[in-house]
C-alpha positions in Angstrom: -55.0 68.9 -3.1 -53.9 72.5 -4.1 -54.7 73.6 -7.5 -51.6 74.2 -9.7 -51.5 77.3 -11.8 -50.5 75.1 -14.7 -53.4 72.5 -14.1 -55.4 72.7 -17.3 -57.6 69.7 -16.5 -60.7 71.7 -16.4 -59.9 74.7 -18.6 -62.9 73.9 -20.9 -65.4 74.3 -18.2 -66.0 78.0 -19.1 -67.2 78.2 -22.7 -65.7 81.6 -22.9 -62.2 80.1 -22.3 -62.2 77.9 -25.4 -59.8 78.8 -28.0 -59.5 78.6 -31.9 -58.3 74.9 -31.6 -61.5 74.0 -29.9 -63.5 75.1 -33.1 -64.2 72.0 -35.3 -64.6 74.2 -38.3 -61.2 76.2 -37.6 -59.4 74.1 -40.3 -61.8 75.0 -42.9 -60.1 77.2 -45.6 -61.7 80.3 -46.8 -62.6 80.8 -50.5 -59.4 82.9 -51.2 -57.1 80.3 -49.6 -58.6 77.4 -51.7 -58.8 78.9 -55.2 -58.9 75.6 -57.0 -61.5 73.9 -54.7 -59.3 71.0 -53.9 -59.2 71.6 -50.0 -55.6 72.7 -50.2 -54.2 76.0 -49.0 -53.0 77.8 -52.4 -51.8 81.0 -50.9 -48.1 79.9 -50.7 -47.9 77.7 -53.7 -45.5 79.2 -56.4 -45.7 77.2 -59.6 -42.0 77.7 -60.2 -41.2 76.1 -56.8 -43.6 73.2 -57.5 -42.0 72.5 -60.9 -38.5 72.6 -59.4 -39.6 70.0 -56.7 -41.1 67.9 -59.4 -38.0 68.0 -61.4 -35.7 67.1 -58.4 -38.1 64.5 -57.0 -40.5 63.0 -59.6 -43.6 61.5 -58.3 -43.2 57.9 -57.4 -44.9 55.4 -55.1 -44.3 57.9 -52.1 -41.8 55.6 -50.4 -38.4 56.9 -49.7 -35.8 55.5 -47.4 -35.8 57.2 -44.0 -33.1 55.3 -42.1 -30.0 53.3 -42.9 -27.4 51.2 -41.1 -23.7 52.4 -41.5 -20.6 51.2 -39.8 -18.4 53.7 -37.9 -15.1 54.4 -39.6 -13.4 54.5 -36.3 -14.6 51.8 -34.1 -16.5 49.7 -36.8 -19.8 49.3 -34.9 -23.0 49.5 -36.7 -25.1 52.6 -36.3 -28.5 53.4 -37.4 -28.9 56.9 -38.9 -32.1 58.9 -39.7 -32.5 60.1 -43.3 -34.6 63.1 -44.4 -35.9 62.5 -47.9 -37.1 66.1 -47.9 -33.5 67.4 -47.5 -32.7 67.1 -51.2 -31.4 64.6 -53.6 -27.8 64.9 -52.1 -27.0 65.6 -48.5 -23.8 65.9 -46.5 -23.7 66.5 -42.8 -21.7 65.5 -39.7 -23.0 63.0 -37.1 -21.4 61.4 -34.2 -21.0 57.6 -33.7 -23.6 56.3 -31.2 -20.9 54.0 -29.7 -17.5 55.8 -29.5 -18.9 59.4 -30.1 -16.4 60.2 -32.9 -17.6 62.4 -35.6 -18.1 61.4 -39.1 -19.3 63.0 -42.4 -22.4 61.3 -43.8 -23.3 61.4 -47.4 -26.6 60.7 -48.6 -27.8 60.4 -52.2 -31.4 59.6 -53.3 -32.2 57.8 -56.4 -35.4 58.4 -58.3 -37.1 55.4 -56.9 -36.5 56.9 -53.2 -33.8 54.5 -52.3 -30.8 56.1 -50.5 -27.1 55.3 -50.9 -25.3 56.3 -47.6 -21.7 56.5 -47.0 -19.6 57.7 -43.9 -16.1 58.8 -43.6 -14.0 60.2 -40.6 -14.8 64.0 -40.1 -11.1 64.7 -39.6 -10.4 63.3 -43.0 -8.1 60.5 -41.8 
């Protein structure tokens, strides 16, 4: 069988070909990246950003809705939509019906407990 240029099955045969991801200690943080010793990368942590996130999303049980069932305003068929809890407390976007392909506006509002209220309306405003 001819060897394909993209065949990587034996790329680790030569120890000099190993990359950073092969190093089991590659994930270890240096002392300047982990200032508080908790194992987290502190370089990008702005206290103002953290405070704003805590205010908008207070700590709870870590459970937030990530999907919901809605009914298409055109054909009436049920559709499951994916939700993004990290997208903010209130979200608005356009999504197409999985059955009739008509576009709708989706409105998502997260409550403090992580539950989401989801509504849809025709994208053309009718």
